[in-house]
C-alpha positions in Angstrom: 138.5 102.5 70.0 134.9 101.4 70.6 132.4 103.7 72.1 132.0 103.5 75.9 128.3 102.6 75.8 127.2 103.6 72.3 124.4 101.0 72.2 122.6 102.9 75.0 122.5 106.1 73.0 120.2 107.0 70.1 122.3 109.0 67.7 120.6 112.3 66.8 118.4 112.4 69.9 119.3 115.3 72.2 119.4 114.2 75.8 118.4 116.8 78.3 117.0 115.0 81.4 119.2 115.3 84.4 119.4 112.1 86.4 121.0 111.0 89.6 124.0 109.9 87.6 124.7 113.5 86.6 126.6 115.7 88.9 129.0 118.7 88.9 131.3 119.8 91.6 133.7 122.7 92.2 137.0 121.8 93.8 139.2 124.4 95.5 141.9 124.9 98.0 141.2 126.6 101.3 143.7 126.9 104.2 146.1 124.6 102.2 143.5 121.8 102.1 141.3 120.6 99.2 137.6 121.2 99.5 134.8 120.2 97.1 131.2 121.3 96.9 128.3 119.9 94.9 126.8 122.3 92.4 123.2 122.3 91.1 122.5 119.4 88.8 121.2 121.8 86.1 124.8 123.0 85.6 125.5 119.6 83.9 123.7 121.2 80.9 125.2 124.7 81.2 128.9 125.4 80.5 128.6 129.1 81.1 126.9 128.5 84.4 129.7 126.1 85.4 132.4 128.6 84.5 130.6 131.3 86.4 130.3 129.1 89.5 134.1 128.4 89.4 134.9 132.0 89.1 132.7 132.8 92.1 134.5 130.4 94.3 137.6 131.9 96.1 140.5 129.6 96.0 144.3 129.4 96.3 145.6 128.7 92.8 142.3 128.7 90.9 139.4 126.3 90.9 138.6 123.0 89.3 135.2 121.9 88.0 134.2 118.3 87.3 130.9 117.2 85.6 129.8 113.7 84.8 126.8 113.1 82.6 125.2 109.6 82.7 127.2 106.8 81.3 128.5 108.9 78.4 131.1 111.5 79.2 132.7 113.9 81.7 134.0 117.4 81.5 136.9 118.9 83.5 137.5 122.6 83.9 140.1 124.8 85.5 139.7 128.5 86.0 142.8 130.5 87.0 142.2 134.2 86.9 140.8 135.0 83.4 142.1 131.7 81.9 139.7 128.8 81.4 140.9 125.3 80.4 138.5 122.6 79.3 138.7 118.9 78.7 135.9 116.8 77.2 136.3 113.0 77.5 134.3 112.2 74.3 133.6 114.7 71.6 131.0 112.4 70.0 128.8 113.0 73.0 128.2 116.5 71.6 125.7 114.9 69.1 123.3 114.1 72.0 124.2 116.2 75.0 124.0 120.0 75.5 127.1 120.3 77.8 129.4 118.4 75.4 128.2 120.5 72.5 128.7 123.7 74.4 132.3 122.6 75.2 133.0 122.0 71.6 131.5 125.4 70.7 133.8 127.1 73.3 136.8 125.3 71.9 135.7 126.1 68.3 135.6 122.5 67.4 132.9 121.3 64.9 130.2 119.0 66.3 130.5 115.6 64.5 128.0 114.9 61.8 125.5 112.1 62.2 127.2 110.1 59.5 130.6 110.5 61.1 132.1 107.5 63.0 130.3 107.9 66.3 131.3 104.4 67.6 134.7 105.7 68.8 135.8 107.8 71.8 137.7 110.9 71.0 138.8 113.3 73.7 138.8 117.0 73.0 140.4 120.1 74.7 143.4 120.4 77.0 144.8 117.0 77.8 147.5 118.7 79.9 144.8 120.4 82.1 146.1 118.7 85.3 149.8 118.2 84.2 151.1 120.6 86.8 149.1 118.8 89.5 150.4 115.3 88.7 148.3 113.8 85.8 150.0 114.2 82.4 148.5 113.9 79.0 149.1 110.2 78.6 147.5 109.4 82.0 144.4 111.5 81.4 144.0 110.1 77.9 144.2 106.6 79.2 141.7 107.2 81.9 139.2 109.0 79.7 139.5 106.2 77.1 139.0 103.3 79.6 135.8 101.7 78.4 135.5 99.7 81.6 135.0 102.8 83.7 131.9 105.0 84.0 132.5 108.8 83.9 132.0 109.2 87.7 134.6 106.4 88.2 137.1 108.2 86.0 136.6 111.4 88.0 137.0 109.6 91.2 140.3 108.2 89.9 141.4 111.7 88.9 140.4 113.0 92.3 142.5 110.4 94.1 145.4 110.9 91.8 145.4 114.7 92.4 144.8 114.4 96.1 141.2 115.4 96.7 139.5 112.0 96.7 138.1 112.3 100.2 136.9 115.9 99.5 135.1 114.6 96.4 133.6 111.7 98.3 132.2 114.0 100.9 130.7 116.3 98.2 129.0 113.3 96.5 127.6 111.8 99.7 124.2 113.2 99.0 123.9 111.6 95.6 121.9 108.4 94.9 124.0 105.5 93.8 126.9 103.2 95.0 129.2 104.3 97.8 132.1 106.2 96.3 135.7 106.5 97.7 134.6 105.3 101.1 137.5 105.0 103.5 140.0 106.6 101.3 142.0 108.9 103.6 145.3 108.7 101.8 145.3 109.9 98.2 148.4 107.7 97.6 146.2 104.6 98.2 144.9 104.9 94.7 146.3 101.9 92.8 143.9 101.6 89.9 145.6 104.0 87.6 148.3 101.6 86.6 145.8 99.1 85.5 143.9 101.7 83.5 147.1 102.6 81.7 148.0 99.0 81.0 144.7 98.4 79.1 
């Protein structure tokens, strides 16, 4: 599997600048409805801060965290009580990006060496993180490995599949960039997942 956009990344160079393509959100249930709130962009570099933000948010059935970093990767989190589940879309991003490296440290997975094969995409963490909500391991693996989708697009697909697409869209309204999920009122309208799985 080829890297998503490995040509845009200098191996061995640590990327720390937060751009408009970086975002993190907390997703939670309130009064039996999904809600999402944008978190400070600095948390796209701080796993401990992300986990703390999720724990601070009251929710029915735990909280979900989603973070996208540039064109390179995304992180999904779930906090239910004292339990924290993590999924990293591409472990090779840990060579360049602090958040990806922190996720591997949390999971006790070694950071790839510079001479390892960094031209492939390898997910890490809990592929079944959303299985009880409707996305199984195969679906999440297919989405995270889809080289035609940017990280934010994968997270939008996940949000639609899980039923909080409109809530995520509202949370991201303040970000620069293309319109996202406009007009999606019914989460069942998402029809791009089958195509992602077929590739």
